C-alpha positions as CSV (number, residue, x, y, z in Angstrom):
1,X,36.4,117.8,43.3
2,X,36.2,115.4,46.2
3,X,35.1,116.6,49.6
4,X,35.1,114.7,52.8
5,X,33.3,115.9,56.0
6,X,33.6,114.4,59.5
7,X,31.0,114.5,62.2
8,X,30.3,112.9,65.6
9,X,33.5,114.0,67.7
10,X,33.1,115.3,71.1
11,X,33.8,114.6,74.8
12,X,32.9,111.1,76.0
13,X,33.9,109.4,79.4
14,X,36.4,106.7,79.6
15,X,34.9,103.3,78.7
16,X,32.1,105.1,76.6
17,X,31.3,104.7,73.0
18,X,31.1,107.1,70.0
19,X,30.4,106.9,66.3
20,X,32.0,109.0,63.8
21,X,30.7,109.6,60.2
22,X,32.2,110.9,57.2
23,X,30.4,112.0,54.2
24,X,32.1,111.7,50.7
25,X,30.9,113.9,47.8
26,X,32.3,114.2,44.3
27,X,33.9,111.6,42.3
28,X,36.0,109.0,43.7
29,X,37.5,105.7,42.4
30,X,35.5,102.9,43.7
31,X,38.5,100.6,43.8
32,X,40.3,102.9,46.2
33,X,40.5,102.8,50.1
34,X,38.9,105.0,52.7
35,X,40.0,105.1,56.3
36,X,40.3,106.9,59.4
37,X,43.7,108.7,60.7
38,X,44.1,110.2,64.2
39,X,46.7,112.6,65.5
40,X,47.1,113.4,69.1
41,X,48.6,116.5,70.2
42,X,52.3,116.3,70.0
43,X,52.1,112.9,68.4
44,X,52.7,111.7,64.9
45,X,49.6,110.5,62.7
46,X,48.4,107.1,63.2
47,X,46.3,105.0,60.8
48,X,43.4,103.7,62.8
49,X,41.4,101.6,60.3
50,X,40.7,101.2,56.7
51,X,38.2,99.7,54.3
52,X,38.7,98.6,50.5
53,X,36.2,98.3,47.9
54,X,35.4,94.6,48.7
55,X,34.7,95.4,52.4
56,X,38.1,94.0,53.7
57,X,39.1,95.9,56.7
58,X,42.2,96.7,58.6
59,X,43.0,98.0,62.1
60,X,45.7,99.3,64.0
61,X,46.7,97.1,67.0
62,X,46.0,99.9,69.5
63,X,42.3,99.8,68.5
64,X,41.5,96.2,67.3
65,X,38.6,94.7,69.0
66,X,37.2,98.1,70.1
67,X,36.8,99.9,66.8
68,X,34.8,99.0,63.8
69,X,35.0,100.7,60.5
70,X,32.3,100.3,57.9
71,X,30.6,102.1,55.0
72,X,27.2,102.8,53.4
73,X,27.9,103.1,49.5
74,X,24.3,104.1,49.0
75,X,24.7,107.2,51.4
76,X,28.3,107.7,50.4
77,X,29.1,107.6,54.1
78,X,32.0,106.3,56.1
79,X,31.6,105.3,59.7
80,X,34.0,104.6,62.6
81,X,32.1,102.9,65.8
82,X,34.5,103.4,68.8
83,X,33.8,101.3,71.8
84,X,35.6,101.0,75.4
85,X,37.2,104.3,74.7
86,X,40.4,105.2,76.6
87,X,41.9,108.5,77.4
88,X,44.8,107.6,75.1
89,X,42.3,107.6,72.2
90,X,42.2,111.4,72.6
91,X,42.9,112.9,69.2
92,X,41.7,114.7,66.1
93,X,40.4,112.0,63.7
94,X,40.5,112.5,60.0
95,X,38.7,110.5,57.3
96,X,40.6,110.1,54.2
97,X,40.5,108.5,50.8
98,X,43.1,107.3,48.1
99,X,44.8,104.4,46.8
100,X,45.1,101.3,49.0
101,X,48.5,100.8,50.5
102,X,49.0,104.3,51.9
103,X,49.1,107.6,50.3
104,X,45.7,109.1,50.9
105,X,45.0,111.8,48.6
106,X,41.7,113.3,50.0
107,X,41.3,114.4,53.5
108,X,38.4,115.8,55.6
109,X,38.9,118.7,58.2
110,X,39.0,116.5,61.2
111,X,36.8,116.0,64.2
112,X,38.0,116.1,67.9
113,X,37.4,113.3,70.1
114,X,38.4,113.9,73.8
115,X,38.2,111.0,76.2
116,X,38.3,111.6,80.0
């Protein structure tokens, strides 16, 4: 079984920074993608960022230039560095894994980020 567990969420002032982490345990195909998805209350889910097996990254326009996705394969850990946070970034953030191009198969439980 594949398990993803997020951590690092919490309250942060507008303009501040926060780093989310996601540990991935169990077998996972190395040629897949991992990424972050967020959902604000009353809004649809939004893909935030992803990274593939070669380290190629993609970002939503809403976070480009402010967020950075990275991973440490030796530690089986995915990160999301968030800078210049805005109130509209407030959401539940999920880490996820699956085939690249959409259709994530494995999901974490989510971690709440609140910007005020």
